[in-house]
C-alpha positions in Angstrom: 0.0 0.0 0.0 1.5 3.4 -1.0 0.7 5.0 2.4 -1.1 4.5 5.6 -3.4 6.8 7.5 -1.4 9.3 9.6 -2.2 12.3 11.9 1.1 13.9 10.9 0.6 17.0 8.7 3.7 18.0 6.8 4.5 21.5 5.4 6.9 23.2 3.1 8.1 26.8 2.8 5.7 29.2 1.0 7.4 30.2 -2.2 5.7 33.6 -2.2 5.3 34.6 1.5 5.1 38.4 0.7 1.9 37.9 -1.4 -1.6 37.1 -0.3 -3.0 34.3 -2.4 -5.6 31.6 -1.8 -5.0 27.8 -1.9 -8.2 25.7 -2.3 -8.4 21.9 -1.9 -11.3 19.5 -2.1 -11.5 16.0 -0.9 -14.7 14.4 -2.1 -14.0 11.0 -0.5 -13.8 11.8 3.2 -15.3 9.2 5.6 -15.6 8.9 9.3 -18.0 6.9 11.5 -21.1 8.0 13.3 -20.3 7.9 17.0 -23.8 6.7 17.8 -24.4 4.0 15.2 -20.9 3.1 14.0 -22.2 3.6 10.4 -20.0 5.4 7.9 -20.5 9.1 7.2 -19.4 10.4 3.8 -18.5 14.0 3.1 -16.7 16.4 0.8 -14.1 18.4 2.7 -13.2 21.8 1.2 -10.2 23.7 2.6 -9.3 27.3 1.6 -6.5 29.2 3.1 -4.1 32.1 2.6 -0.7 30.8 3.6 1.9 32.8 5.6 5.3 31.2 5.9 4.2 27.6 5.4 2.0 25.6 3.0 0.4 22.2 3.7 1.9 19.3 1.8 -0.9 17.5 -0.1 0.1 13.8 0.4 0.3 14.3 4.1 -3.1 16.0 4.0 -4.5 13.0 2.1 -3.1 10.6 4.7 -4.4 12.8 7.5 -7.9 12.9 6.2 -7.8 9.2 5.6 -7.0 8.7 9.4 -10.6 9.6 10.3 -12.0 6.7 8.3 -12.3 4.4 11.4 -12.9 7.1 14.0 -16.3 8.0 15.5 -16.9 11.7 15.3 -19.8 14.1 15.2 -19.7 16.3 12.1 -19.3 19.5 14.1 -16.3 18.0 16.0 -14.4 16.5 13.1 -14.5 19.7 11.1 -13.3 21.8 14.0 -10.5 19.3 14.7 -9.4 19.4 11.1 -9.2 23.2 11.2 -7.4 23.2 14.5 -4.8 20.7 13.3 -4.2 22.5 10.0 -3.8 25.9 11.7 -1.4 24.3 14.2 0.7 22.8 11.4 1.0 25.8 9.0 -0.1 29.0 10.9 -2.0 30.5 7.9 -3.2 34.1 7.6 -6.7 32.7 7.3 -8.4 29.4 6.7 -11.9 28.0 6.1 -12.8 24.3 6.3 -16.2 23.1 5.1 -17.6 19.7 5.7 -20.4 18.9 3.3 -21.8 15.7 4.6 -24.1 13.3 2.6 -27.7 13.0 3.6 -28.3 10.8 6.6 -31.8 10.2 8.0 -33.2 12.8 5.5 -30.9 15.6 6.8 -28.1 17.2 4.8 -25.4 18.8 7.0 -22.8 21.4 6.1 -20.4 22.5 8.8 -18.2 25.6 8.2 -15.4 26.8 10.5 -13.0 29.7 10.0 -9.7 31.0 11.3 -8.2 34.4 11.0 -4.7 35.3 12.3 -4.7 38.0 14.9 
């Protein structure tokens, strides 16, 4: 297997730290488990950020998101945890994480969290 799930987020130096620009990423295959039923929850995760000194390395992000596959987590918690971990790793100028979860029990849930550097 080319990789295994990992909570480690890697970064690299921003090649243009003097300029504000936005990086957008989308993961349409995110999965975690419902903490009540143990059934899988599926979502598209959208990440937008303005980097400062560091950028998030994409393979590590893929393995990080994969690490939630067998974890029970409420939608609200998992999206906030993803934001917190990404901010801790790369200290962006701003970041938004959106979890667009598939319908479950007739309810479509979208959770959006934001960070802005002080």
